[in-house]
C-alpha positions in Angstrom: 32.5 105.7 170.5 33.5 103.1 167.9 34.7 105.9 165.6 37.0 107.2 168.3 38.4 103.7 169.2 38.7 102.9 165.5 40.6 106.2 164.9 42.9 105.4 167.8 43.5 102.0 166.4 44.4 103.4 163.0 46.7 106.0 164.6 48.4 103.3 166.7 49.0 101.2 163.6 50.4 104.2 161.7 52.7 105.0 164.7 53.7 101.4 164.9 54.5 101.2 161.2 57.0 104.0 161.6 58.7 102.4 164.6 61.6 99.9 164.5 60.8 96.2 164.8 59.2 95.1 168.0 61.5 93.3 170.4 61.7 89.6 170.2 59.5 87.8 172.8 61.0 84.7 174.3 58.6 81.8 174.1 59.2 78.8 176.4 57.8 75.3 176.0 58.3 71.9 174.5 58.6 71.5 170.7 55.0 70.1 170.7 53.6 73.0 172.7 55.5 75.6 170.6 54.2 74.1 167.4 50.6 74.5 168.7 51.3 78.3 168.9 52.9 78.6 165.4 51.1 81.3 163.3 49.8 84.8 163.4 47.4 85.7 166.2 45.3 88.8 166.8 42.6 89.8 169.2 41.7 92.1 172.1 41.5 92.4 175.9 38.8 94.1 178.0 39.0 95.1 181.6 36.3 93.8 184.0 35.4 97.4 185.0 34.8 98.2 181.3 37.2 101.0 181.0 40.5 99.5 179.9 40.8 97.8 176.5 43.2 97.2 173.7 44.4 95.0 170.9 46.9 92.1 170.9 49.1 90.8 168.1 51.5 87.8 168.3 53.4 85.9 165.6 55.5 82.7 166.1 57.3 81.1 163.1 57.6 77.3 162.9 60.5 76.0 164.9 61.2 79.4 166.6 61.7 80.1 170.3 61.1 83.8 169.9 58.1 85.6 168.6 57.0 89.1 167.7 54.1 90.6 169.6 52.5 93.8 170.9 49.7 95.0 173.0 48.1 98.4 172.3 46.3 100.0 175.3 43.6 102.6 174.6 42.5 105.4 176.9 39.7 104.4 179.3 36.2 104.7 177.9 34.8 106.6 180.8 37.1 109.5 179.9 36.4 109.5 176.2 33.8 112.3 176.1 36.0 114.5 178.3 39.1 113.6 176.2 37.4 114.6 173.0 36.3 117.9 174.5 39.8 118.5 175.9 41.3 117.6 172.5 39.2 120.4 170.9 40.5 122.8 173.4 44.2 121.7 173.4 44.5 120.4 169.9 45.8 117.0 171.1 44.3 113.7 172.0 45.8 111.1 174.3 47.3 108.4 172.1 47.1 104.6 172.6 50.0 103.2 174.4 52.2 100.4 173.1 53.0 97.7 175.7 55.7 95.1 175.2 55.3 91.4 175.9 58.2 90.3 178.2 57.8 86.5 177.8 55.3 83.7 176.9 55.3 80.2 178.4 53.2 77.3 177.0 52.6 73.8 178.4 49.8 71.3 177.9 47.5 73.8 176.2 48.0 76.5 178.8 49.6 79.9 177.8 51.0 82.3 180.3 53.3 85.3 180.4 54.1 88.8 181.5 54.2 92.3 179.9 57.1 94.6 180.5 56.3 97.1 183.3 54.7 100.3 182.0 53.3 103.6 183.3 49.6 103.6 183.8 48.2 106.9 182.3 45.5 107.2 185.0 47.6 106.8 188.1 51.0 107.7 186.7 52.3 104.6 188.5 54.2 101.5 187.4 52.1 98.5 186.4 53.1 94.9 186.1 50.7 92.6 184.2 50.6 88.8 184.0 48.3 86.8 181.8 47.1 83.2 181.4 44.9 81.4 179.0 43.9 78.1 177.4 44.6 77.2 173.8 41.6 75.5 172.1 42.3 75.0 168.3 42.8 78.4 166.8 41.7 80.4 169.8 43.4 81.3 173.0 41.4 83.0 175.7 42.0 83.8 179.4 42.5 86.4 182.1 45.0 89.1 182.9 45.9 90.7 186.2 47.6 94.1 186.6 49.2 95.2 189.8 49.9 99.0 190.3 52.7 100.2 192.5 51.4 101.4 195.8 48.0 99.9 195.3 46.5 96.6 196.5 43.5 96.5 194.2 44.5 94.7 190.9 43.0 95.6 187.5 41.7 92.4 185.9 40.0 91.4 182.7 39.6 88.9 179.8 41.7 88.5 176.7 41.1 86.5 173.5 43.2 86.0 170.3 42.4 84.0 167.2 44.9 82.5 164.8 44.7 83.8 161.2 44.0 81.1 158.7 46.3 81.0 155.7 
């Protein structure tokens, strides 16, 4: 399982390395709050149901009001065995999906924001995701909530990023 997820991560990084630069992410907050977010952050998110997971990267330069950031969503775990079997038959494996961060807001140690709407590979429906978390030193951790068009049951989970030390 880790080999498959690791391989997907490497493929996602390679695919991302060939892409153009990620869109700028507006970051709203006071000068003090923005300075607390300065740096390079990386981490992951995991769905409460255990199926959805991915990686998060975020970089804010000192004095900036825009950042660079991405979220990479991996195929759900419960389908991994079937996906591998299907990949042997068809010669292709579902790739991780890149999601864009629409905006980030920070105030008083709280961080919140929203992703751009994206198509969920499981339901083929549009999903809107919001997130919120608390900044504690070099760690931000919190929860996310995803609403799927035409559904009333949200997907939820936890996320956590750590600031890289220079």
